[in-house]
N, C-alpha and C positions, 0 to 999 in steps of 0.2 A: 630386846636388844640382841642382835646377832652374836653368835659365838665368835671368839677371836679367830679360830681356824677358818671359819666361813668368810670372815672379813679379809683375812690374808689370802685365801685361795681366790676370792673374787678379784682382789687387786692384781694377782699374778695370772689370772685366767687368760687374758689376751696374749701374754708372752708365751705361756704354756701352749695355747692353741696355735700360735704362729709357728713355734718351733716344732710342735708335734705334727702339724700339717706338712711342713717341709720334710720331716722324717718319713711320714706316711707316703708322701709323693715318691720319695726315694725307694721305699720298699716296693711300691706298686711298679715303679720303673724296672726294678730288678726282676720282678715276676714276669714282666713283659719281655725283657731281654733274654731270660733263661728258660722260657717255656713256649710251647706252641700257641698260636693266636687263640685257639678255642679254650685252652686252659686259662689264659689271661682274661678272656671274656667271661668265663664261668666264675672266676675269682671276683671280678668286679661286680657281677650280678649277685653273687652270693653275699658279698660284703654289704652291698646296698640293701638287700632283703633283710639280712640279720640285724644290721645296725639301724634300720628303720624301725624294727620291732623294739630294739633297745632304746631308741629315742622316745618311744611312747612310754616306756617304763621310767626312763630317766626324768622325764618331765614331771612325773608324779612324786619324785623325791624332794626333800627339802634343800638339797645341795645343788648349786649351779655348776660345780666342778664336773660332775658326771655328764651334764648336758654339753659342756664344752668339749669334752673328750669325744663323745659320740658325734658331735657336730664336725669336729676336725676330720674324723675318718670319713663321714658322709661327704663332706666338701671335697676331699682329695679324690674319693671314688668318682663323684659326679664330674669333676674337672677332667679326670683321665678318660672317662667314658665319652664325654663330649668331644675331647680332642681326637679320639680314635673311632668315632662314629658307632659307639656301642649303645644300644638301647637297654636301659636298666629296668624298666617296668614291664 
């Protein structure tokens, strides 16, 4: 039987992920607005690389919460990269 905190976090994960992704989008937009294009590009590529490694580790844990947090960052990064023609890999 799953632990109560896992059940609660799983129930709220879609909400956390939605709000977190919006906040991450805002942070990325601020980076874009206040830095040269090359820095913006490097930040997106670095986040993608680092969070892709974190995703591999998060998948191996027993919790789904860490998967959701890593996914929301990766989704926000990928969407911004696509919107701005930045290649991540």
